[in-house]
N, C-alpha and C positions, 0 to 999 in steps of 0.2 A: 265399201265394206272394209272393216278393219281386218288385217291379215297378219299372220306370223310367218316369217320366211325361214325355210329350211334349205340346206344345200344338197344337191344330188349330183353324183358323178356320171359322166358320159364319155366313152372312148371313141375317138375319131379314127378314120381309115389309116392315118399316118402313125397311129399308136399313142398319140397324146391324149391326156385326160382333161376334159373341160368340166367345169362345175356350173350348174344352172340353179337358180333359185325357184323353189316350189312354194307357192303361197297357200297357206292353210287358213281358211277363215276362222276367226275366233269363235264364231257361233258353233262350229264343229267341236271345238275344245270345250266350250261351255256345256255342250250336250253330253259330255262324258265327265261329270264332276267327280266320279269316284275312281278315275284313272290316276293313281298316285305314282310318283317317280322317286319318293323318298319316304323313310319311316316318319320323319318329322311331319310331312304333309298328311300322312295317314293318321297320326296321333294328335293332330291339331284340334283345338277346342271346337272350332267351326270348320270342319273339313269339307263342307259343301256350302255353296252360296245360299241354298234354301235354309240351312240351319242358322246361318248368320242373320238373314233377314227375318226369320221367325223370332229369333232371340231379340233383335232390335225392336220388332213390333210389340212383343210381349212386355219388354221393359218400358217402352213408351206408354203402353196401356196401363201398366202397373203404377207409373208415376201420375197418370191422369185420373186414375180411379177415385181417389178421395175427393176430387172436385166434381164428381159425377154422381156420387151416392150419398146416402144419409150418414150421420155421424156414428150411429150404432153399427152400421155395416163397416165403416172405416175402422172402428175399434176391433171388429172381428178380423178384418184383413191384417191389422197390426199384430193381433194375436197369432194369426196363421204364419206371418213372417217370422215371429219369434219362435214358434214351434218348429218351423222349417230349419232354423239355425241349430236347435237342439237335435232335430232329426238327422241333419247332415253329420253332426258330431258322432251320434250313435251309429250311423251307417258306416263311417270311417272305421269304427272299432269292430262292429259286428258284421257288416256287409263286406267290407274290403279286407279287414284283418282276421275275420272269423272268430273274434273273441266275444262270447255271449256275456251280456251285462244286464243285470236287473237293478243295478244301483245308480242308474243315470240320474234319477231324481235327487240323489244326495248331492251331486256336483251342481245340479241346477239350483238347489237350495243354497249351497255354498256361494255360488255367484250372486244370488239375490241378496244374501246378508252381507257379502263383501261390498256390494253397491250401496246397501243401506247404511253401513258403518262409515264408509268414506264419503258418501254423498248425501247422507241424511242429516236431519237436525237433531242436535243433542237435547235430551230431556232428563228428568230426574231418574228415569229408569233405564234408558238405553243410551248407547254411545253414538255420536254422530259428528263428523268432521266438516260436513257442508262443502265438500270439494266440487269442482266443476265436472260435468259429465264427460268431458274429454279426458279426465284423469281417472274417474272411478270406473268407466267402462272397460278400459284396458286392464285395470286391476281386477275386475270381475272375471277376467280370463286367466290372469297370472296366478291368483291364489288357488282356484280350483285345479289349475294345471299343476301346481306344486303338490297339492293333495293327491292328484293322480300319479305324480312321480313317486310319492311315498307308498302308495298302494301297489303300483305296478310290479315291484320285485316279488311280491307275494302272488299277485294274480298271474304273472307270467310263468309260474311254476306248475299251474294246473290248467285244465281245459275242460270243455264240455259241461256236464252237469256240476262238477266240482267248482268250476269257475262261476257258474250261475249262483250256486249256494254261497260262495265267498262274497260276491257282490251284493247278494241279498242280505247277508250279515252286515256288510258295510252300511247298507241302507238303514237297517234297524239300529245300528250304532249311531248313525247320524241323526235319526229321529230322537234318540235319547238326549244327545247334545243339544239339538235344536229346542227341545222342550225345557231344558234345565239351565241353559246358558242365557239367562234373562238379560244380561247386560248387552248382548248382541241381538238376540231374537225377540226380546220382550216377554218370553215365556209362553207355555202352552195355553191355548184358549184366549190369549190376549193379543199377541203379535205386536207389530210395530209399523210405523209409516215407512214407505219406501224412500229411495233417494230423491233429492230434488232434481227436476228436469231443467237444469240450467246448462246450456251448451255454449261455450265461448262467451260467457257473460249474458246470453240472451235467455230469458225465462220463457221456456216453451209452454208453460201452463197458462200463459196469458196470450190472448190473440194479438197478432201483429201482421203487417202487410209486407209482401215482397213483390215489387213491381206492380202494385195495385191489386194483388191477389191476397185475399184474407186467409191466414193460416191460424186455425185454432189448435187447441191442445191435441185433439184426436188426429188431425191431419199431420201435425208436427211429429207426434210419436210414430205414426205410420211411416212417414218419410224417412225418419231416422232408422227405424227397424228395416225398411226396405233397402236403404243404402248399405247398412251393415250386412244384410243377407246377401246382397249382390257381391260385395267384396269377399265375404267368407266363402261363398259358393265358388267363385273363381279360384280362390286359393285352394279349396278342397279339390276342385277339378284338376288343377295343375299338379297337386300333390299325388292324386290318383294315377296320373299318366306319367309320373316321374319314376326314377329308380326306387324311391321309397314306396310308391304305390305298387310297383311290381313286386317288391319284397313283401308287402302286406298280402298280396294275392298268393304268393308262394307259400307263406305261412298258413294262410287260410286253407289252401287246397291240400297241402301235405307238409306239415311242419318238419318232420324228420328228413324228408327229401330236400326241403329248402335248406336245412342246416348242413346237409352233406354237400350241397352246391355252394356253400359259403355264405348263406344269409345268416346274420347273427340273430338268433331267436330272441334272446333277452333284450337286446337293444331295439329290435323291431316291435316287439310287443309293448315295451315300455313307451316308445314313441307313440304308438297307437293310443295307449291309455292317456298319455299327457295331452295329445291333440284333441281327443274326444272330450276330455274333462274341461279343456279350455273353451271349446265350443259350447259345452253345456253351461259353463259359467257365464258366458256372454248372453246366452238365452235366458238364464236366470236373472241377470241384472236388468235386461230389457223387460222381462216378464213382470218383474216386481213393479215397475213404473207404469206398465200397461194396465194391470189389474188393480192397482191401488194398494191397500193395506195387506200386508203379508203376515201369515201365521205359520207356526211349525207343522200344523196338521196338513198343509198343502203338499209338502214334499214327502210323499208316501209311495207305496208300491203301485197304486193306481196311476200315478203320474208316470212312473217308469213304464207301465204297460201301455200308456198312451203313446209314448215315444217309440216303444217296440212296435206298436200297431202302425205308426207312421212309416217305419222301415219296411215292414212286411207288406202292408197294403200298397204303399207307394212304389216299392221296388228295391230289392237288395242290391247293393253295390252300384247304385245310380244316384247322382246328385239331383237330377231332375225328378226322379221318383220320390225323393225325400220332400221336395217342395210340393209335388202333387199330393202326397199322402198327408202332409200337414194341412193343406187347404181342405182336403176331404174330412179329416178328423175334426177340424175346428168348425167348419160350416155345416156338418151333418146335423147337429142339434137344431140349428136355425132352420134347416130344411124340414126337419120333422115338425117344428112348430108351424111352419107355413102349411104343411100338409094337413095338420089338424084343423087349421082354419078353412082350408078348401073342402074338407070332408067332415063337417061338424057332426054328422050322424054317427060316426064311429068314436066320438070323443065324449066322455062323461062330463058332468058339471065340474068336477075337480080337475079336469084337464088330462085324465088318464085315458089310455087306449087299451081296450080289452083287459082292464083291471091293472095295467102296468103304467108306471110313470115314464116320462120321456127319458130320464136317466137310465132306467132299467132297459128300455127299448134300445137305447144307444149302446149299452153294454152288450146286449144280445147280438146286435148287428155287428159290432166290432169282432166278437168271437166268431160269428159265422163268416165274416169277410176274411179274417186271418186264416181260418181253416180252409176256406175256398181258395184263397190265393196260394197257400202253401201246396195244396193238392193239384189245382188246375193251372195256375199261372204263377210259378215261383218268382218271376220278375215283377209281379204286381201290376199296378196301373201303368207303369212305364212299359212293361211287356205287352199289355193290351194295346197301348198306343203304337208300339213297334209293329205289332201284327196288322193293325189297321193301315198304317202307313205303307207297309210292304205290300199289302193287298192292292191298294190303289196304284202303287208304283208298278206293279206287275200286271195289272188288269189290261186286257181281258185274259191274259195267260194265268195259269194256276201254278206256275213254277218260276 
């Protein structure tokens, strides 16, 4: 049995002190994974072995998923990964920093058109430089981040409902530019093609083999989105548990008290807007290549509400909750379609249920879930998972 040696002092009859080694089995130490001896161990990303192994297992399953399911489901998973990136960005701003934003769709659209301009093909009506994905994907974060830096000085001076109205006005202003800046967007009702999916000279739109495994376009886009999601999720988690993340939480809980304690409000709120805008831009760049042709009508208030639903349903101020919420929001319409096939008696010939379309039912469910989560479980799906986990960890005791 593997042991850990500790020293213990013992006094002899003649007054001398002798030290003996007491061997503690490692199994005993492993049985107390939450006994921390430092703040660093307590704040670690994987502060228990169970979290580490669960994370590794889920990541392996996520990479294997596109080779086990159909192409249409792979495309949905890619969309969920992209939405999760945007949801994490909004969660950093709203959940961690406490800044309400209804203009998230504007920065998503800015990222999509940045990718289209730098990575798309030039035509008679739109601009396209045809750059590699390794170039236009970082630019899709930099340009919206700079836009967030421009907006932040105004947004940092207001809060609550006034901040929500300001970001809503920004969204409406963005819709005007998207509809009329035809050289960039193609114009309202027309749109333009997204960026070319060429990564390090490899055209991902054409099937290729890696180690004898066939990679088609759906699998390639999903794997790229998954890798970007993992990298940005780890960065966001490290940011949340750093000095910057603690400043975000202080501003969220009581901004005046945070300023008295020395937290710079202007700088903290500006940083939150810039980081959130950059995440939204990356989501927009990837979203444009996943969905295909993009048009100005897509970047509207409904898209902002979708991201807000991801944060509220998944869990406020949790990175894992943003991923859960994105999967739920994206996969819910597909689940409703499957239910209509299982229960054809409640479905009309036009595909409606009780006189309502699937989109209307989805909107109603979103509203009910948001209200239910805010009232009953403010931490969303992540909070429900925490309750279930704690119940089984404490069973059969109720405390």
